[in-house]
N, C-alpha and C positions, 0 to 999 in steps of 0.2 A: 894830854896826850896819851894813849894808850897805847903800849908796843906788849905785842902777844907772840910768845917764841915758843919753838919747840924745846925741849927741855936737853941740857946736856951736863954734866957731870961737876961743872964750877958753879959757887953759889957765890955772885949773881952770875948768871950765863955770862961768858964772854962778849958774844954780841951786843947783851944788854948794856955791859960796861963800855965797851964802844961808842955804841950809841948813845947814852947818857953823856959822855964826856963832848959829843957833837954838838948837843943842844945845849941851845943858850938859855931857856927858858926853863929851869930846871925843876921849879917848884909846881910846874903844870906836868908833872912828867909820874906813870904807873908803868909797873910792869907785871905782867902776869906770865908763869909758866908751870911746868909741873911736870906729871910722870911720863916719861916717853913710851912704855907699854900699851898705853891706854889710846892712843892715838888711832892706831887701825878701828877700836869700837867707837870712837867717834865720827869716823868716817862712813861706818857702817851706820851709824845712828842718822845724820846727814843724809845720807842716800835715800835711807827707808822716808824720812821727812817729805825730801823732793818728789819721791816717785809718791805717794800718798797724795801731794798736793796736785801732781798731775793730774793721777785720776779724778782728783775731785773737780778739775776744772773743765773734762770734758762729760761726767754725769750730772743729767739734768735734777733741779732739785726735787723733784716728785720722784726720781730713781727707788725703786725698793731697797739699795744696798747702802744708800745717801749717810742713815742714823748710823748703820755699821762702820760706815767708811769714818766720819766723827769721832767714833769712841776710837778707832784705830788712830786717829790723827791726834789726838789727845794722848792717848799710851805713846805714841812716838815723840811727841813734843817733850813728854814728862823723861823718857828714856835720854834724850837728847841732852836736856838739861842736867840729867843727873851724871852722865856720862861725861860732860863738859867741867862740870866741878869739881869729879874725880880726878879728871886728866889736869886741868888748870889749877891745882892746888896751891901755889906758891905766890907771892906777891911781893913785890920790892917797890920803895919807895924813894926817894931821894932825902939825905938829911947833909949835913956841912962834911962829913966824914967820907961821903959817896952813896953809894946804893946798899940799902939795909931790907933784911926780910923783914916781913910783919907777919904778926900772928893771923891765921886764915881761917875764918870760922865758915864753912860752907853751908852751917845751919840758917843763915840770914840769906844765902843765896837759893836756897832749896825749897822756899815759901811757893806753895803752889801760885799759879798764875791766875789773872781774876777771871779768865775763862773758865776755869777750871770749879767748880764748885766743890767746896770745904765739906770733908767728912767728919760726922763729930767721934768723940772716942767712947 
């Protein structure tokens, strides 16, 4: 079970503690929280992805701007992933003592998706 929370000042967040205490199978539980100042940026990134997807559905495959739209889609998806990783940067998992923070390495999450070609350095 994954619980995604808007961040608060307590570590772990109060909502997470209450939810964790109510769950019976605590070994199947994980919480992601993070930086509340980035939530507006995350919403903007989601809106951009949705807008591009909507336009993509309306354009025929032969439309001259389809290639440009595909590039914009890939860029928007990358921006969304980057913003989500920056926003949700705190991970909590269950231990005998309760919820404990984990060291969160965003490098593993920031890998390119299989649909995006890798560039060599």
